[in-house]
Z-matrix of the N, CA and C atoms (Angstrom, degrees):
N
C 1 1.441
C 2 1.530 1 109.14
N 3 1.307 2 115.96 1 136.03
C 4 1.457 3 120.18 2 -179.35
C 5 1.516 4 110.57 3 -78.13
N 6 1.297 5 114.06 4 150.73
C 7 1.459 6 119.56 5 176.75
C 8 1.524 7 109.44 6 -68.73
N 9 1.293 8 116.41 7 136.92
C 10 1.464 9 121.05 8 -178.46
C 11 1.528 10 112.01 9 -57.18
N 12 1.306 11 118.01 10 -38.79
C 13 1.459 12 121.63 11 -178.90
C 14 1.510 13 113.30 12 -61.76
N 15 1.327 14 118.02 13 -38.09
C 16 1.466 15 119.99 14 -179.14
C 17 1.518 16 111.41 15 -68.94
N 18 1.323 17 117.61 16 -36.12
C 19 1.466 18 120.82 17 177.81
C 20 1.517 19 109.95 18 -67.20
N 21 1.311 20 118.11 19 -45.49
C 22 1.460 21 121.00 20 179.80
C 23 1.518 22 111.37 21 -64.59
N 24 1.326 23 117.49 22 -37.16
C 25 1.460 24 119.79 23 179.59
C 26 1.518 25 111.59 24 -64.67
N 27 1.327 26 118.20 25 -40.28
C 28 1.465 27 120.57 26 178.60
C 29 1.518 28 110.54 27 -66.29
N 30 1.319 29 116.98 28 -40.25
C 31 1.459 30 120.68 29 178.21
C 32 1.524 31 110.55 30 -62.18
N 33 1.302 32 116.39 31 -43.74
C 34 1.461 33 121.50 32 -179.72
C 35 1.530 34 110.69 33 -66.46
N 36 1.311 35 118.02 34 -37.69
C 37 1.460 36 121.37 35 -179.12
C 38 1.519 37 111.02 36 -63.64
N 39 1.330 38 117.64 37 -35.76
C 40 1.466 39 120.70 38 -179.45
C 41 1.523 40 110.85 39 -69.10
N 42 1.331 41 117.22 40 -34.98
C 43 1.458 42 120.05 41 -176.41
C 44 1.530 43 112.93 42 -94.29
N 45 1.320 44 116.82 43 6.00
C 46 1.462 45 120.39 44 -178.82
C 47 1.529 46 110.45 45 -69.95
N 48 1.316 47 115.53 46 146.20
C 49 1.460 48 119.33 47 177.08
C 50 1.522 49 109.71 48 -71.84
N 51 1.313 50 115.98 49 151.48
C 52 1.461 51 123.08 50 -177.55
C 53 1.520 52 108.17 51 -106.21
N 54 1.323 53 116.84 52 121.46
C 55 1.466 54 119.81 53 -177.09
C 56 1.526 55 112.56 54 -82.00
N 57 1.335 56 117.93 55 -30.87
C 58 1.468 57 120.91 56 179.29
C 59 1.524 58 108.94 57 -98.38
N 60 1.311 59 116.30 58 94.77
C 61 1.463 60 121.09 59 -177.09
C 62 1.515 61 112.28 60 -63.43
N 63 1.324 62 118.20 61 -18.88
C 64 1.470 63 120.04 62 179.20
C 65 1.523 64 111.91 63 -65.39
N 66 1.335 65 117.44 64 -14.84
C 67 1.462 66 120.43 65 179.47
C 68 1.528 67 112.23 66 -77.12
N 69 1.332 68 117.62 67 -12.75
C 70 1.464 69 120.50 68 178.19
C 71 1.522 70 110.17 69 -76.78
N 72 1.314 71 115.55 70 143.35
C 73 1.459 72 122.38 71 178.62
C 74 1.525 73 109.66 72 -115.15
N 75 1.327 74 117.51 73 149.20
C 76 1.464 75 119.92 74 177.75
C 77 1.531 76 110.92 75 -53.19
N 78 1.321 77 114.66 76 136.54
C 79 1.455 78 120.60 77 179.31
C 80 1.519 79 114.35 78 94.28
N 81 1.335 80 117.88 79 -12.58
C 82 1.463 81 120.13 80 178.79
C 83 1.518 82 110.32 81 -69.83
N 84 1.318 83 116.64 82 136.98
C 85 1.471 84 121.98 83 177.90
C 86 1.525 85 108.48 84 -82.97
N 87 1.330 86 116.83 85 127.54
C 88 1.465 87 121.84 86 -177.99
C 89 1.525 88 110.53 87 -136.16
N 90 1.325 89 113.98 88 165.31
C 91 1.454 90 122.22 89 172.59
C 92 1.519 91 107.67 90 -120.93
N 93 1.317 92 116.60 91 139.65
C 94 1.458 93 122.57 92 176.24
C 95 1.528 94 106.66 93 -101.49
N 96 1.328 95 116.13 94 126.51
C 97 1.460 96 121.58 95 -174.64
C 98 1.528 97 109.38 96 -120.17
N 99 1.328 98 115.32 97 134.93
C 100 1.463 99 120.74 98 174.68
C 101 1.526 100 107.46 99 -140.63
N 102 1.327 101 116.02 100 129.08
C 103 1.460 102 122.10 101 -178.31
C 104 1.533 103 111.36 102 52.89
N 105 1.351 104 116.22 103 42.98
C 106 1.471 105 124.02 104 176.47
C 107 1.529 106 113.74 105 66.75
N 108 1.331 107 118.11 106 17.03
C 109 1.458 108 122.08 107 177.10
C 110 1.529 109 109.48 108 -122.68
N 111 1.316 110 116.48 109 136.65
C 112 1.466 111 121.10 110 175.31
C 113 1.521 112 107.22 111 -74.35
N 114 1.336 113 115.78 112 118.68
C 115 1.472 114 119.80 113 -178.09
C 116 1.524 115 112.50 114 -104.77
N 117 1.345 116 117.06 115 -14.07
C 118 1.455 117 120.47 116 178.40
C 119 1.524 118 109.47 117 -161.26
N 120 1.317 119 115.54 118 152.27
C 121 1.456 120 122.91 119 176.16
C 122 1.515 121 107.31 120 -139.65
N 123 1.313 122 116.62 121 141.63
C 124 1.451 123 119.66 122 177.94
C 125 1.510 124 111.63 123 173.87
N 126 1.326 125 115.19 124 -165.69
C 127 1.465 126 122.27 125 -179.12
C 128 1.515 127 109.78 126 -104.24
N 129 1.316 128 116.13 127 138.77
C 130 1.462 129 121.32 128 176.84
C 131 1.526 130 108.34 129 -65.32
N 132 1.312 131 116.07 130 128.66
C 133 1.463 132 120.20 131 173.25
C 134 1.525 133 109.68 132 -94.62
N 135 1.336 134 115.33 133 -44.91
C 136 1.470 135 119.75 134 -176.89
C 137 1.525 136 108.76 135 -162.46
N 138 1.326 137 115.21 136 153.60
C 139 1.464 138 122.58 137 174.11
C 140 1.524 139 106.66 138 -127.83
N 141 1.332 140 116.67 139 137.31
C 142 1.466 141 119.90 140 179.87
C 143 1.525 142 110.71 141 -64.44
N 144 1.318 143 116.24 142 158.65
C 145 1.467 144 120.97 143 178.70
C 146 1.516 145 111.65 144 -59.89
N 147 1.328 146 117.23 145 -32.93
C 148 1.462 147 120.91 146 179.75
C 149 1.530 148 111.81 147 -75.39
N 150 1.329 149 116.73 148 -18.95
C 151 1.452 150 120.55 149 -177.89
C 152 1.516 151 113.57 150 79.71
N 153 1.313 152 117.32 151 15.03
C 154 1.465 153 121.29 152 -178.52
C 155 1.523 154 113.98 153 -102.79
N 156 1.339 155 116.92 154 -7.14
C 157 1.460 156 121.50 155 -177.90
C 158 1.521 157 108.30 156 -132.13
N 159 1.329 158 115.75 157 135.49
C 160 1.461 159 121.44 158 179.45
C 161 1.517 160 109.19 159 -130.41
N 162 1.327 161 116.50 160 129.13
C 163 1.457 162 122.12 161 175.40
C 164 1.517 163 107.21 162 -100.05
N 165 1.321 164 115.93 163 133.51
C 166 1.452 165 121.99 164 -175.33
C 167 1.518 166 109.94 165 -124.66
N 168 1.327 167 116.03 166 134.36
C 169 1.454 168 120.95 167 170.03
C 170 1.523 169 105.15 168 -95.24
N 171 1.341 170 117.42 169 109.18
C 172 1.460 171 120.21 170 -175.05
C 173 1.525 172 112.24 171 -70.79
N 174 1.335 173 115.93 172 171.07
C 175 1.464 174 121.43 173 178.86
C 176 1.530 175 110.41 174 -54.71
N 177 1.332 176 117.49 175 -35.54
C 178 1.464 177 122.02 176 172.61
C 179 1.523 178 106.50 177 -97.85
N 180 1.339 179 117.93 178 96.16
C 181 1.471 180 120.72 179 -170.87
C 182 1.527 181 115.75 180 -74.17
N 183 1.313 182 118.39 181 22.13
C 184 1.461 183 119.35 182 179.41
C 185 1.532 184 111.55 183 -70.33
N 186 1.324 185 116.74 184 -21.95
C 187 1.467 186 119.56 185 177.30
C 188 1.519 187 110.11 186 -147.58
N 189 1.311 188 115.75 187 145.82
C 190 1.460 189 121.66 188 176.99
C 191 1.522 190 108.38 189 -87.71
N 192 1.318 191 115.12 190 154.36
C 193 1.450 192 119.80 191 177.86
C 194 1.516 193 108.64 192 -121.24
N 195 1.317 194 115.58 193 150.06
C 196 1.457 195 121.41 194 178.33
C 197 1.535 196 107.79 195 -122.16
N 198 1.328 197 115.69 196 137.53
C 199 1.460 198 121.32 197 -179.84
C 200 1.515 199 109.24 198 -128.58
N 201 1.319 200 116.14 199 139.50
C 202 1.458 201 122.69 200 -179.83
C 203 1.523 202 109.70 201 -116.01
N 204 1.328 203 116.69 202 138.54
C 205 1.462 204 119.78 203 175.26
C 206 1.516 205 111.04 204 -58.46
N 207 1.313 206 116.73 205 -36.88
C 208 1.462 207 120.85 206 -178.04
C 209 1.520 208 113.22 207 -63.73
N 210 1.335 209 116.94 208 -15.58
C 211 1.472 210 120.68 209 177.41
C 212 1.531 211 111.50 210 -82.41
N 213 1.314 212 117.01 211 -3.09
C 214 1.463 213 120.58 212 177.06
C 215 1.516 214 115.21 213 83.62
N 216 1.339 215 117.18 214 18.20
C 217 1.461 216 119.28 215 178.00
C 218 1.522 217 109.96 216 -88.79
N 219 1.323 218 115.24 217 154.81
C 220 1.456 219 121.80 218 174.93
C 221 1.513 220 107.91 219 -120.48
N 222 1.324 221 115.91 220 154.91
C 223 1.464 222 120.47 221 -178.58
C 224 1.526 223 108.25 222 -125.71
N 225 1.325 224 114.46 223 137.69
C 226 1.469 225 119.98 224 175.17
C 227 1.522 226 109.84 225 -137.58
N 228 1.323 227 114.98 226 150.99
C 229 1.459 228 119.63 227 177.48
C 230 1.529 229 108.92 228 -71.32
N 231 1.320 230 115.85 229 143.49
C 232 1.466 231 118.00 230 178.84
C 233 1.504 232 111.41 231 -116.54
């Protein structure tokens, strides 16, 4: 039987926010979090070279969304 702590740590690692947005690749499913609430979910379309801007194709792909680090949002893989 696995130790409970190791299972919880792996679960937490998957939902952890990513500080270097340049590590995201087009097509990756992510969640945008602000003030501990998920405000958007979708696939990464593009990330700026600086890693400060992320374009997201939301679940409803009728419009693309843009997110800036300076707006205080966090991104995590979903």
